[in-house]
C-alpha positions in Angstrom: 104.9 119.9 95.1 101.4 120.9 94.5 101.0 118.8 91.4 103.0 115.7 92.4 100.9 112.5 92.8 103.6 110.7 94.9 106.8 111.2 96.6 108.3 112.3 99.9 108.6 116.0 100.7 110.6 117.3 103.6 110.2 120.8 104.9 112.9 121.5 107.6 114.4 124.4 109.4 114.9 125.9 112.8 112.1 127.2 115.1 110.5 130.3 113.5 111.7 129.6 110.0 108.2 129.3 108.6 107.8 125.4 108.4 104.2 125.4 109.7 103.3 128.3 107.6 104.6 126.7 104.4 102.8 123.4 105.1 99.5 125.2 105.9 99.9 127.2 102.6 100.7 124.0 100.5 97.8 122.0 102.1 95.3 124.8 101.8 96.1 125.1 98.1 95.7 121.4 97.6 92.4 121.6 99.6 91.2 124.2 97.2 92.2 122.4 94.0 92.2 118.6 94.5 90.2 115.8 96.0 92.5 114.1 98.4 92.3 112.3 101.9 94.7 114.2 104.0 95.7 113.1 107.5 97.8 115.5 109.7 99.6 114.2 112.7 100.7 117.1 115.0 101.9 118.0 118.4 100.1 120.4 118.9 97.7 121.1 116.1 98.5 124.5 114.9 95.9 125.2 112.2 92.4 123.7 111.8 91.5 122.8 108.2 87.9 123.0 106.9 87.1 120.5 104.2 86.8 122.1 100.7 87.6 119.7 98.0 89.7 117.5 100.2 88.8 115.6 103.3 91.0 116.3 106.4 91.5 114.1 109.5 93.7 115.9 112.1 95.3 114.0 114.9 97.1 115.5 118.0 99.7 113.3 119.6 98.9 112.8 123.2 95.3 113.6 122.8 94.0 111.7 119.7 96.9 109.1 119.5 99.6 107.8 121.9 102.6 108.6 119.7 103.8 109.7 116.3 104.6 106.0 115.6 101.2 104.7 116.4 99.5 107.5 114.6 101.4 106.9 111.4 100.6 103.1 111.6 96.9 103.8 112.0 97.0 106.4 109.3 98.4 104.0 106.8 95.5 101.6 107.3 93.1 104.5 106.2 94.5 104.7 102.7 95.4 108.4 102.8 96.6 110.4 99.8 98.7 112.7 102.0 100.1 112.3 105.4 101.6 115.4 107.0 103.6 114.8 110.2 
């Protein structure tokens, strides 16, 4: 996953299984090693990323955007390298 340049990756599981922790770890590693435009769409935002090598735009549903659908539509117009929903 860390070296893939394209594709769809799903991280699924019940509440408390570590989905958010896994995603934060992956995105933080990418942030350290690659130059990417990353957009996160969350409800609520669980971790604030600082730009290292990558540029992060974090959106919270209900605050920054009306819905997940509208946030994804808007994100795709910004030519992101990675979108995390």
